N, C-alpha and C positions, 0 to 999 in steps of 0.2 A: 504493500500500500504506500509506503513512504517513498518508494522509488518509481512509482507509476506516474509518468508524466501526464497521461490522459486524465487520470483521476484528479490530479492537482489542477489541471487546466479547467476541468468541468466545475470544480469547487470554486475556483477563482471567478469564472464566468457567472456562476450562480450568485456569488457575493456581490459582484459588480451590478448585475441585474437587480438584485434586491435593494441595493443602496441607491441606485439611480432612479428606481421606480418610486421611492418614497417610503420604504419600509422603516427606516429610522425615524422619520417624521411620525409615522403611525405609532411606533414604540414610545415616543416621547409624549405625543398629544393624546393618544387613546381615542381615535375617532370611531364612530359606529361602523359596522360591517356594510350595511346599506341603510337607506332612509326611505320612509314612506312619503309620498308627495301629498299635496293638498287634495288632489283628485282621487286619492286612494291607490295609486300605482306605486311602483318601487323605483327609486332613483339609484342607478349604479354609479353614475359619474356626478360628482359634486358640481354645482353650477357656478361656483366661484373659484378664482385662482388662489384664494386664501384658505381653502380647505380641500380635503379629499376623503374618500371612503376607503376602507380596507380592500374591498373587492376591486375598486379602481386601481389600487396598487398592483394587485394580481394581474389585472388586464394589461397594464403598462409593462409589467415584467414579462408576460407572455408575448406581447407584441414586440418588445425589444429582442427577445430570444428568437422570434421568427425572422426579424430583420437580419440578425446575425447569421441565421441558417441560410438565408438567401445570399448573403455576401460570401459565406463559405462555399456554397454551390457555385457561385460565379468564379471564385478563385480556383476551385477544383476543375471547373470546365476549362480554364485556361492552362492549367498545369498537367492535366491528365494525359496519359499516353494511350487512352482508349480510342476507338474509332470515332470518326467525325460526327456520326449520327448521335451517338451517346453523349458526346461533348456538347453538341448543339442543344439537345434536349435538356441536359443539366444546366446549361447556360440560360435557356428560356425559362425553365422552372425557377431558377435562382433569381432571375430578373423580375419575374412575376411576383414571387414572394416579397422581394425587396420593395417593389413599387407599391403593391397593395397595402402591405402592413406599414410602410413608412407614411403613406397617404392617410391611413387610419390613425396613426399616431399624431400626424399634423392636424387632423380634424378634431381629435380629442383636445389637443392643446388649443386649437382655435375656438372651440366651444367654451373653454375655461377662461382664456385671455380675450377680453372683449375686443380690443382693437387690432388683433393679430391679422395681418393682411394676406398671408400666404396659405395656399391650399394646393393640392396636387390632383388627385383623382376624385376625392370626396369633399363635399362642402360641409 
């Protein structure tokens, strides 16, 4: 375990995803998991940039992980010695993952920060 580079890399990635998604903020502030709206529904994303829910943190962590998976697929498509069809498919899937989930992350940020002007695929 101590000499396994893959295990250390995965633990480091998980730690980075947890901290950049706001897990430490949740630990300090103790926000609710989700919240009921006035109309009786459930809010998964906090409406303000001054707060967040625990489930929102998990969403952001998952989205960041999928963005990284797309980037890894793109890098593997360029470095791979496999046939060109497999490399092309790996590159297209990686680019699709990156584009869709980065756009989703931007749309979540845009919904929280009122005057944020940028969007990619989703508004």
